[in-house]
BALOBA-1460 file (C-alpha; in Angstrom, 3 decimals):
// residues 319
<rec num="1" residu="m" x="-2.365" y="-134.625" z="237.701"/>
<rec num="2" residu="k" x="-4.748" y="-136.961" z="237.225"/>
<rec num="3" residu="r" x="-4.276" y="-140.717" z="238.442"/>
<rec num="4" residu="k" x="-4.359" y="-143.190" z="235.580"/>
<rec num="5" residu="k" x="-7.070" y="-145.821" z="234.911"/>
<rec num="6" residu="n" x="-7.374" y="-148.397" z="232.295"/>
<rec num="7" residu="l" x="-3.888" y="-149.567" z="232.150"/>
<rec num="8" residu="y" x="-4.323" y="-153.404" z="232.758"/>
<rec num="9" residu="e" x="-5.917" y="-153.977" z="229.839"/>
<rec num="10" residu="s" x="-2.968" y="-152.716" z="227.585"/>
<rec num="11" residu="i" x="-1.117" y="-156.006" z="228.939"/>
<rec num="12" residu="c" x="-3.766" y="-158.299" z="227.858"/>
<rec num="13" residu="n" x="-3.436" y="-157.331" z="224.294"/>
<rec num="14" residu="m" x="-1.870" y="-160.048" z="222.129"/>
<rec num="15" residu="q" x="0.010" y="-157.222" z="220.117"/>
<rec num="16" residu="n" x="1.971" y="-156.078" z="223.374"/>
<rec num="17" residu="i" x="2.506" y="-159.415" z="224.442"/>
<rec num="18" residu="l" x="4.204" y="-160.470" z="221.026"/>
<rec num="19" residu="k" x="6.093" y="-157.126" z="220.788"/>
<rec num="20" residu="v" x="7.151" y="-157.643" z="224.464"/>
<rec num="21" residu="y" x="8.207" y="-161.464" z="224.058"/>
<rec num="22" residu="q" x="10.359" y="-161.224" z="220.605"/>
<rec num="23" residu="e" x="11.755" y="-158.297" z="222.996"/>
<rec num="24" residu="v" x="12.856" y="-160.427" z="225.664"/>
<rec num="25" residu="c" x="14.141" y="-163.569" z="223.232"/>
<rec num="26" residu="r" x="16.369" y="-161.008" z="221.833"/>
<rec num="27" residu="n" x="18.103" y="-159.403" z="224.870"/>
<rec num="28" residu="t" x="18.078" y="-162.805" z="227.125"/>
<rec num="29" residu="k" x="21.816" y="-163.788" z="227.190"/>
<rec num="30" residu="n" x="20.999" y="-167.363" z="227.989"/>
<rec num="31" residu="k" x="20.065" y="-168.683" z="224.149"/>
<rec num="32" residu="r" x="19.837" y="-172.515" z="224.834"/>
<rec num="33" residu="k" x="17.011" y="-171.183" z="227.242"/>
<rec num="34" residu="v" x="15.546" y="-168.777" z="224.485"/>
<rec num="35" residu="r" x="15.830" y="-171.940" z="222.149"/>
<rec num="36" residu="n" x="13.196" y="-173.729" z="223.799"/>
<rec num="37" residu="y" x="10.401" y="-170.825" z="224.554"/>
<rec num="38" residu="r" x="10.807" y="-169.887" z="220.843"/>
<rec num="39" residu="e" x="10.165" y="-173.329" z="219.743"/>
<rec num="40" residu="y" x="6.742" y="-173.227" z="221.879"/>
<rec num="41" residu="k" x="6.159" y="-169.464" z="221.287"/>
<rec num="42" residu="c" x="2.575" y="-170.105" z="220.689"/>
<rec num="43" residu="l" x="2.186" y="-172.372" z="223.468"/>
<rec num="44" residu="y" x="3.762" y="-169.377" z="225.975"/>
<rec num="45" residu="v" x="2.318" y="-166.696" z="224.368"/>
<rec num="46" residu="a" x="-1.395" y="-167.914" z="224.658"/>
<rec num="47" residu="q" x="-0.466" y="-169.061" z="228.356"/>
<rec num="48" residu="i" x="0.570" y="-165.465" z="229.070"/>
<rec num="49" residu="y" x="-2.528" y="-163.759" z="227.542"/>
<rec num="50" residu="k" x="-4.306" y="-166.435" z="229.519"/>
<rec num="51" residu="t" x="-2.752" y="-165.805" z="232.724"/>
<rec num="52" residu="l" x="-3.107" y="-161.884" z="232.403"/>
<rec num="53" residu="s" x="-7.182" y="-162.008" z="231.284"/>
<rec num="54" residu="n" x="-8.025" y="-164.307" z="233.913"/>
<rec num="55" residu="k" x="-5.836" y="-161.827" z="236.546"/>
<rec num="56" residu="n" x="-4.406" y="-164.888" z="238.362"/>
<rec num="57" residu="y" x="-0.709" y="-163.998" z="237.607"/>
<rec num="58" residu="e" x="1.970" y="-164.704" z="240.566"/>
<rec num="59" residu="v" x="5.512" y="-164.091" z="240.582"/>
<rec num="60" residu="g" x="7.653" y="-166.850" z="239.962"/>
<rec num="61" residu="p" x="10.723" y="-167.791" z="242.062"/>
<rec num="62" residu="y" x="13.846" y="-165.708" z="242.003"/>
<rec num="63" residu="h" x="17.413" y="-167.006" z="240.850"/>
<rec num="64" residu="v" x="19.711" y="-165.486" z="242.855"/>
<rec num="65" residu="f" x="23.008" y="-164.423" z="242.527"/>
<rec num="66" residu="t" x="25.945" y="-162.432" z="243.269"/>
<rec num="67" residu="i" x="28.336" y="-159.787" z="240.870"/>
<rec num="68" residu="y" x="31.316" y="-158.116" z="242.087"/>
<rec num="69" residu="e" x="32.416" y="-155.684" z="239.578"/>
<rec num="70" residu="p" x="31.798" y="-152.998" z="239.672"/>
<rec num="71" residu="k" x="30.848" y="-153.403" z="243.445"/>
<rec num="72" residu="e" x="29.549" y="-156.686" z="245.047"/>
<rec num="73" residu="r" x="25.510" y="-156.612" z="244.116"/>
<rec num="74" residu="r" x="22.539" y="-159.046" z="244.703"/>
<rec num="75" residu="i" x="21.077" y="-159.872" z="241.230"/>
<rec num="76" residu="v" x="17.766" y="-161.489" z="240.566"/>
<rec num="77" residu="s" x="17.220" y="-163.273" z="237.629"/>
<rec num="78" residu="q" x="13.269" y="-164.881" z="236.297"/>
<rec num="79" residu="s" x="12.218" y="-167.558" z="234.264"/>
<rec num="80" residu="l" x="11.115" y="-166.098" z="230.432"/>
<rec num="81" residu="q" x="7.389" y="-166.071" z="231.172"/>
<rec num="82" residu="d" x="7.904" y="-163.850" z="234.443"/>
<rec num="83" residu="k" x="10.654" y="-161.613" z="232.446"/>
<rec num="84" residu="v" x="7.470" y="-160.833" z="229.901"/>
<rec num="85" residu="i" x="4.849" y="-160.179" z="232.366"/>
<rec num="86" residu="n" x="7.153" y="-157.839" z="233.956"/>
<rec num="87" residu="h" x="8.688" y="-156.209" z="230.782"/>
<rec num="88" residu="l" x="4.678" y="-155.620" z="230.001"/>
<rec num="89" residu="v" x="4.127" y="-154.004" z="233.731"/>
<rec num="90" residu="a" x="6.687" y="-151.784" z="233.116"/>
<rec num="91" residu="r" x="6.324" y="-150.803" z="229.566"/>
<rec num="92" residu="y" x="2.395" y="-150.464" z="229.194"/>
<rec num="93" residu="i" x="1.335" y="-149.709" z="233.192"/>
<rec num="94" residu="l" x="3.976" y="-147.779" z="234.968"/>
<rec num="95" residu="y" x="5.660" y="-145.406" z="231.882"/>
<rec num="96" residu="p" x="2.528" y="-144.335" z="231.128"/>
<rec num="97" residu="a" x="1.646" y="-143.382" z="234.230"/>
<rec num="98" residu="i" x="5.191" y="-142.187" z="235.814"/>
<rec num="99" residu="l" x="6.910" y="-140.787" z="232.839"/>
<rec num="100" residu="p" x="4.832" y="-137.462" z="232.572"/>
<rec num="101" residu="g" x="5.543" y="-136.690" z="236.018"/>
<rec num="102" residu="l" x="9.127" y="-136.989" z="235.732"/>
<rec num="103" residu="i" x="11.778" y="-134.025" z="235.743"/>
<rec num="104" residu="p" x="13.967" y="-134.123" z="232.239"/>
<rec num="105" residu="e" x="17.363" y="-134.251" z="234.391"/>
<rec num="106" residu="n" x="16.227" y="-137.683" z="235.908"/>
<rec num="107" residu="v" x="17.977" y="-139.742" z="233.110"/>
<rec num="108" residu="a" x="18.517" y="-143.210" z="234.174"/>
<rec num="109" residu="s" x="16.269" y="-146.307" z="232.791"/>
<rec num="110" residu="i" x="14.047" y="-143.479" z="230.074"/>
<rec num="111" residu="k" x="14.333" y="-143.804" z="226.564"/>
<rec num="112" residu="n" x="16.634" y="-141.175" z="225.110"/>
<rec num="113" residu="r" x="18.356" y="-140.420" z="228.126"/>
<rec num="114" residu="g" x="20.264" y="-143.045" z="229.999"/>
<rec num="115" residu="t" x="24.049" y="-142.783" z="230.554"/>
<rec num="116" residu="k" x="25.243" y="-140.433" z="227.632"/>
<rec num="117" residu="k" x="22.101" y="-138.069" z="228.549"/>
<rec num="118" residu="g" x="23.846" y="-137.825" z="231.836"/>
<rec num="119" residu="l" x="27.114" y="-137.062" z="230.989"/>
<rec num="120" residu="e" x="26.208" y="-134.516" z="228.423"/>
<rec num="121" residu="l" x="24.434" y="-132.741" z="231.096"/>
<rec num="122" residu="f" x="27.319" y="-132.978" z="233.712"/>
<rec num="123" residu="q" x="29.280" y="-131.446" z="231.086"/>
<rec num="124" residu="s" x="26.955" y="-128.709" z="229.929"/>
<rec num="125" residu="y" x="26.172" y="-127.981" z="233.537"/>
<rec num="126" residu="q" x="30.382" y="-127.604" z="233.889"/>
<rec num="127" residu="r" x="30.481" y="-125.066" z="231.074"/>
<rec num="128" residu="k" x="27.470" y="-122.944" z="232.034"/>
<rec num="129" residu="c" x="29.072" y="-122.991" z="235.429"/>
<rec num="130" residu="k" x="32.343" y="-122.062" z="234.468"/>
<rec num="131" residu="i" x="31.446" y="-118.961" z="231.753"/>
<rec num="132" residu="k" x="28.523" y="-118.134" z="234.350"/>
<rec num="133" residu="y" x="30.138" y="-118.240" z="237.928"/>
<rec num="134" residu="q" x="33.927" y="-118.837" z="237.261"/>
<rec num="135" residu="t" x="34.635" y="-120.418" z="240.689"/>
<rec num="136" residu="y" x="31.825" y="-122.861" z="241.856"/>
<rec num="137" residu="y" x="31.196" y="-126.422" z="243.640"/>
<rec num="138" residu="i" x="29.703" y="-129.747" z="243.178"/>
<rec num="139" residu="l" x="27.667" y="-131.551" z="245.934"/>
<rec num="140" residu="k" x="27.831" y="-135.461" z="244.714"/>
<rec num="141" residu="c" x="25.435" y="-137.507" z="246.542"/>
<rec num="142" residu="d" x="25.573" y="-141.485" z="246.501"/>
<rec num="143" residu="i" x="22.436" y="-143.150" z="248.201"/>
<rec num="144" residu="s" x="23.480" y="-146.585" z="250.492"/>
<rec num="145" residu="k" x="22.328" y="-149.388" z="249.257"/>
<rec num="146" residu="y" x="19.879" y="-147.791" z="247.293"/>
<rec num="147" residu="f" x="17.560" y="-150.616" z="245.600"/>
<rec num="148" residu="a" x="17.655" y="-152.705" z="248.522"/>
<rec num="149" residu="s" x="16.653" y="-149.915" z="251.044"/>
<rec num="150" residu="i" x="13.697" y="-148.841" z="249.216"/>
<rec num="151" residu="d" x="10.418" y="-148.929" z="251.589"/>
<rec num="152" residu="q" x="7.907" y="-150.940" z="249.843"/>
<rec num="153" residu="t" x="4.697" y="-149.535" z="251.330"/>
<rec num="154" residu="i" x="6.231" y="-145.850" z="250.659"/>
<rec num="155" residu="l" x="6.668" y="-147.198" z="247.205"/>
<rec num="156" residu="k" x="3.252" y="-148.496" z="246.923"/>
<rec num="157" residu="q" x="1.702" y="-145.493" z="248.304"/>
<rec num="158" residu="k" x="3.785" y="-143.471" z="245.678"/>
<rec num="159" residu="i" x="2.573" y="-145.726" z="243.125"/>
<rec num="160" residu="r" x="-1.230" y="-144.864" z="244.219"/>
<rec num="161" residu="r" x="-0.729" y="-141.490" z="243.768"/>
<rec num="162" residu="k" x="-0.365" y="-142.120" z="240.015"/>
<rec num="163" residu="i" x="-2.436" y="-144.865" z="239.473"/>
<rec num="164" residu="k" x="-6.464" y="-145.646" z="239.929"/>
<rec num="165" residu="d" x="-6.841" y="-148.871" z="238.218"/>
<rec num="166" residu="k" x="-7.432" y="-151.388" z="240.787"/>
<rec num="167" residu="d" x="-6.360" y="-154.445" z="238.694"/>
<rec num="168" residu="a" x="-2.809" y="-152.680" z="237.526"/>
<rec num="169" residu="l" x="-2.471" y="-151.648" z="241.532"/>
<rec num="170" residu="q" x="-2.804" y="-155.765" z="242.308"/>
<rec num="171" residu="i" x="-0.410" y="-157.056" z="239.664"/>
<rec num="172" residu="i" x="2.156" y="-154.095" z="240.551"/>
<rec num="173" residu="d" x="1.824" y="-155.163" z="244.411"/>
<rec num="174" residu="k" x="2.660" y="-158.574" z="243.717"/>
<rec num="175" residu="i" x="5.541" y="-157.766" z="241.888"/>
<rec num="176" residu="i" x="7.126" y="-155.670" z="244.963"/>
<rec num="177" residu="d" x="5.779" y="-158.081" z="247.305"/>
<rec num="178" residu="s" x="7.745" y="-160.884" z="245.745"/>
<rec num="179" residu="e" x="10.581" y="-159.555" z="246.972"/>
<rec num="180" residu="e" x="11.044" y="-159.771" z="251.239"/>
<rec num="181" residu="n" x="13.007" y="-156.213" z="251.522"/>
<rec num="182" residu="g" x="13.480" y="-153.707" z="249.082"/>
<rec num="183" residu="l" x="13.707" y="-154.161" z="245.134"/>
<rec num="184" residu="g" x="15.603" y="-156.891" z="243.486"/>
<rec num="185" residu="i" x="18.029" y="-155.655" z="240.940"/>
<rec num="186" residu="g" x="17.764" y="-157.296" z="237.435"/>
<rec num="187" residu="n" x="13.925" y="-156.434" z="237.241"/>
<rec num="188" residu="m" x="12.593" y="-153.925" z="234.150"/>
<rec num="189" residu="t" x="10.134" y="-153.122" z="237.187"/>
<rec num="190" residu="s" x="12.845" y="-152.029" z="239.729"/>
<rec num="191" residu="q" x="14.427" y="-149.820" z="237.204"/>
<rec num="192" residu="v" x="11.511" y="-148.171" z="236.647"/>
<rec num="193" residu="f" x="10.306" y="-148.195" z="240.499"/>
<rec num="194" residu="a" x="14.120" y="-146.874" z="241.255"/>
<rec num="195" residu="i" x="14.015" y="-143.729" z="239.259"/>
<rec num="196" residu="f" x="10.803" y="-142.830" z="240.450"/>
<rec num="197" residu="y" x="11.129" y="-143.634" z="244.272"/>
<rec num="198" residu="l" x="13.072" y="-140.106" z="244.495"/>
<rec num="199" residu="n" x="11.101" y="-138.206" z="242.488"/>
<rec num="200" residu="d" x="9.636" y="-136.184" z="245.067"/>
<rec num="201" residu="l" x="13.089" y="-135.430" z="246.044"/>
<rec num="202" residu="d" x="14.032" y="-134.052" z="241.983"/>
<rec num="203" residu="h" x="11.390" y="-131.783" z="242.632"/>
<rec num="204" residu="y" x="12.137" y="-130.492" z="246.197"/>
<rec num="205" residu="i" x="15.512" y="-130.005" z="244.853"/>
<rec num="206" residu="k" x="14.493" y="-128.263" z="241.892"/>
<rec num="207" residu="e" x="11.268" y="-125.977" z="243.275"/>
<rec num="208" residu="e" x="12.360" y="-125.692" z="246.904"/>
<rec num="209" residu="l" x="15.969" y="-125.730" z="247.151"/>
<rec num="210" residu="h" x="16.014" y="-123.490" z="243.638"/>
<rec num="211" residu="i" x="19.306" y="-125.569" z="242.291"/>
<rec num="212" residu="s" x="18.811" y="-124.902" z="238.802"/>
<rec num="213" residu="y" x="21.879" y="-127.254" z="237.692"/>
<rec num="214" residu="y" x="21.126" y="-130.534" z="238.693"/>
<rec num="215" residu="v" x="21.116" y="-134.455" z="237.298"/>
<rec num="216" residu="r" x="20.375" y="-137.466" z="238.798"/>
<rec num="217" residu="y" x="21.226" y="-141.038" z="237.637"/>
<rec num="218" residu="q" x="18.965" y="-143.465" z="240.151"/>
<rec num="219" residu="d" x="20.283" y="-142.941" z="243.510"/>
<rec num="220" residu="d" x="23.787" y="-140.649" z="242.111"/>
<rec num="221" residu="f" x="23.252" y="-136.848" z="241.615"/>
<rec num="222" residu="l" x="24.927" y="-133.845" z="241.404"/>
<rec num="223" residu="l" x="24.115" y="-130.321" z="242.277"/>
<rec num="224" residu="f" x="26.142" y="-127.004" z="241.164"/>
<rec num="225" residu="h" x="26.278" y="-124.116" z="242.718"/>
<rec num="226" residu="p" x="28.439" y="-120.870" z="243.725"/>
<rec num="227" residu="s" x="27.907" y="-121.006" z="247.438"/>
<rec num="228" residu="k" x="29.639" y="-123.691" z="248.876"/>
<rec num="229" residu="q" x="27.922" y="-122.668" z="252.001"/>
<rec num="230" residu="y" x="24.404" y="-123.245" z="250.372"/>
<rec num="231" residu="l" x="25.516" y="-126.522" z="249.156"/>
<rec num="232" residu="k" x="26.240" y="-127.462" z="252.941"/>
<rec num="233" residu="e" x="22.642" y="-126.288" z="253.813"/>
<rec num="234" residu="c" x="21.311" y="-128.382" z="250.838"/>
<rec num="235" residu="l" x="23.130" y="-131.503" z="252.216"/>
<rec num="236" residu="e" x="21.524" y="-131.253" z="255.554"/>
<rec num="237" residu="k" x="17.840" y="-130.282" z="253.881"/>
<rec num="238" residu="i" x="18.363" y="-133.738" z="251.499"/>
<rec num="239" residu="t" x="19.515" y="-135.417" z="254.632"/>
<rec num="240" residu="q" x="16.703" y="-134.766" z="256.279"/>
<rec num="241" residu="f" x="14.370" y="-135.324" z="253.196"/>
<rec num="242" residu="l" x="15.787" y="-138.554" z="252.711"/>
<rec num="243" residu="k" x="14.757" y="-139.944" z="255.906"/>
<rec num="244" residu="h" x="11.074" y="-139.737" z="255.611"/>
<rec num="245" residu="e" x="12.170" y="-141.695" z="252.636"/>
<rec num="246" residu="k" x="14.256" y="-144.206" z="254.588"/>
<rec num="247" residu="l" x="17.018" y="-143.773" z="252.534"/>
<rec num="248" residu="t" x="20.680" y="-142.677" z="254.042"/>
<rec num="249" residu="l" x="23.288" y="-141.081" z="251.818"/>
<rec num="250" residu="n" x="26.533" y="-143.022" z="251.801"/>
<rec num="251" residu="k" x="30.655" y="-141.857" z="252.631"/>
<rec num="252" residu="k" x="30.663" y="-140.905" z="248.811"/>
<rec num="253" residu="t" x="28.807" y="-137.990" z="249.408"/>
<rec num="254" residu="r" x="30.785" y="-134.813" z="249.718"/>
<rec num="255" residu="i" x="31.382" y="-131.013" z="248.274"/>
<rec num="256" residu="f" x="33.940" y="-130.706" z="245.111"/>
<rec num="257" residu="k" x="35.401" y="-127.458" z="244.135"/>
<rec num="258" residu="n" x="35.386" y="-127.472" z="240.131"/>
<rec num="259" residu="t" x="39.064" y="-127.225" z="239.993"/>
<rec num="260" residu="n" x="38.814" y="-130.518" z="241.909"/>
<rec num="261" residu="n" x="38.674" y="-134.022" z="239.954"/>
<rec num="262" residu="f" x="35.826" y="-136.753" z="240.564"/>
<rec num="263" residu="i" x="34.066" y="-139.102" z="238.775"/>
<rec num="264" residu="f" x="29.996" y="-139.213" z="237.894"/>
<rec num="265" residu="l" x="29.040" y="-142.506" z="235.669"/>
<rec num="266" residu="g" x="32.445" y="-144.014" z="235.400"/>
<rec num="267" residu="r" x="33.869" y="-140.629" z="233.402"/>
<rec num="268" residu="d" x="36.098" y="-138.004" z="235.161"/>
<rec num="269" residu="k" x="35.359" y="-133.922" z="234.730"/>
<rec num="270" residu="k" x="36.642" y="-133.918" z="231.316"/>
<rec num="271" residu="g" x="34.484" y="-136.549" z="229.579"/>
<rec num="272" residu="k" x="37.129" y="-139.535" z="229.591"/>
<rec num="273" residu="y" x="36.521" y="-143.154" z="230.815"/>
<rec num="274" residu="a" x="37.908" y="-143.213" z="234.124"/>
<rec num="275" residu="k" x="38.386" y="-146.798" z="235.310"/>
<rec num="276" residu="y" x="41.534" y="-148.563" z="233.278"/>
<rec num="277" residu="r" x="42.427" y="-150.614" z="235.947"/>
<rec num="278" residu="n" x="38.749" y="-152.391" z="235.536"/>
<rec num="279" residu="v" x="39.106" y="-152.456" z="231.644"/>
<rec num="280" residu="r" x="43.015" y="-154.178" z="232.166"/>
<rec num="281" residu="r" x="41.766" y="-157.072" z="234.521"/>
<rec num="282" residu="k" x="38.842" y="-157.893" z="232.397"/>
<rec num="283" residu="l" x="41.162" y="-158.153" z="229.006"/>
<rec num="284" residu="r" x="43.586" y="-160.108" z="231.707"/>
<rec num="285" residu="k" x="40.711" y="-162.511" z="232.086"/>
<rec num="286" residu="k" x="39.264" y="-162.537" z="228.515"/>
<rec num="287" residu="m" x="43.034" y="-163.386" z="227.704"/>
<rec num="288" residu="y" x="43.366" y="-166.395" z="229.935"/>
<rec num="289" residu="l" x="40.119" y="-168.082" z="229.055"/>
<rec num="290" residu="y" x="41.299" y="-167.414" z="225.731"/>
<rec num="291" residu="e" x="44.215" y="-169.373" z="226.596"/>
<rec num="292" residu="q" x="42.496" y="-172.470" z="228.080"/>
<rec num="293" residu="e" x="40.301" y="-172.589" z="224.955"/>
<rec num="294" residu="k" x="37.122" y="-171.822" z="226.701"/>
<rec num="295" residu="i" x="36.478" y="-168.813" z="224.601"/>
<rec num="296" residu="p" x="37.095" y="-168.352" z="220.936"/>
<rec num="297" residu="i" x="39.299" y="-166.036" z="219.418"/>
<rec num="298" residu="m" x="36.485" y="-163.693" z="218.068"/>
<rec num="299" residu="n" x="35.137" y="-163.257" z="221.565"/>
<rec num="300" residu="l" x="38.312" y="-162.030" z="222.694"/>
<rec num="301" residu="l" x="38.509" y="-159.434" z="220.007"/>
<rec num="302" residu="n" x="35.236" y="-158.071" z="220.438"/>
<rec num="303" residu="s" x="35.869" y="-157.499" z="224.003"/>
<rec num="304" residu="v" x="39.562" y="-155.603" z="222.939"/>
<rec num="305" residu="m" x="37.879" y="-153.273" z="220.212"/>
<rec num="306" residu="s" x="34.380" y="-152.634" z="222.858"/>
<rec num="307" residu="y" x="36.984" y="-151.282" z="225.480"/>
<rec num="308" residu="e" x="38.904" y="-149.181" z="223.206"/>
<rec num="309" residu="k" x="36.115" y="-147.340" z="221.949"/>
<rec num="310" residu="l" x="34.648" y="-147.320" z="225.317"/>
<rec num="311" residu="c" x="37.894" y="-145.460" z="226.689"/>
<rec num="312" residu="n" x="38.898" y="-143.654" z="223.500"/>
<rec num="313" residu="r" x="35.348" y="-142.227" z="222.962"/>
<rec num="314" residu="r" x="34.366" y="-138.633" z="224.776"/>
<rec num="315" residu="i" x="30.711" y="-137.557" z="225.571"/>
<rec num="316" residu="q" x="29.764" y="-134.710" z="222.848"/>
<rec num="317" residu="i" x="28.260" y="-131.539" z="224.575"/>
<rec num="318" residu="k" x="24.605" y="-130.692" z="222.588"/>
<rec num="319" residu="k" x="24.627" y="-127.199" z="222.172"/>
């Protein structure tokens, strides 16, 4: 596949900037910050256009915080102007260059795929393997501290195999180098880099290991096969492959029999939501905040209805 060029000019397009600007304002939770940003819309948009046209963009400082659900993670947040530029780079530089080379079983952070598509594939493969093999096994792999472990030098080399545009590569390098190590969770470009970083592994599993039934959501992926011994061999080869990518599998990685129950993307093998304990804890917290008059009744009711739909919804398999 030829390397893409003439990508940078698409992020200097005023129409594209306005489109992404509206999207960022709509999806940003801090409405006070958005109110000020919208009030001076023409000024901010003109400033972004000028910065990109002059090719002198520098990534602003990150606001760093930690979340503890579903597990402890370091999250980064940017100013709205940096968010707009980050989205422009992801949408108009990275996606056109990267998406054509991704396999359909790579489902994270891609339009019309996502969690639902991953769960559809998961259940579809179970049904097909049950009919075809009766007894089969699933190798479930999870990479340890994936975003923080991504090697920036290797990532840049991979991107240069897809992109030829020097101006586009310059702004991509600045975004990657803005983090001391790995990638920061919270940026749109980080999500795109993450789905792309393991693309070589995807092709290796499909084309070299000849695994027909395979699905990956970021660093969480499944291999289906009738032979447990062959999956053990695959695990050894994948471990060796990941060493070259400077990644390691964590302790959650193991081989399951088809009769075992396990969780993939928050659902058990029947498609039912599996983390009821987390839901109960979050609803108790919401109730406490309501009783302390820190949130309105509608906020509590919306949470209850949202979790009720989440827990009761089954993923429908497309036949």
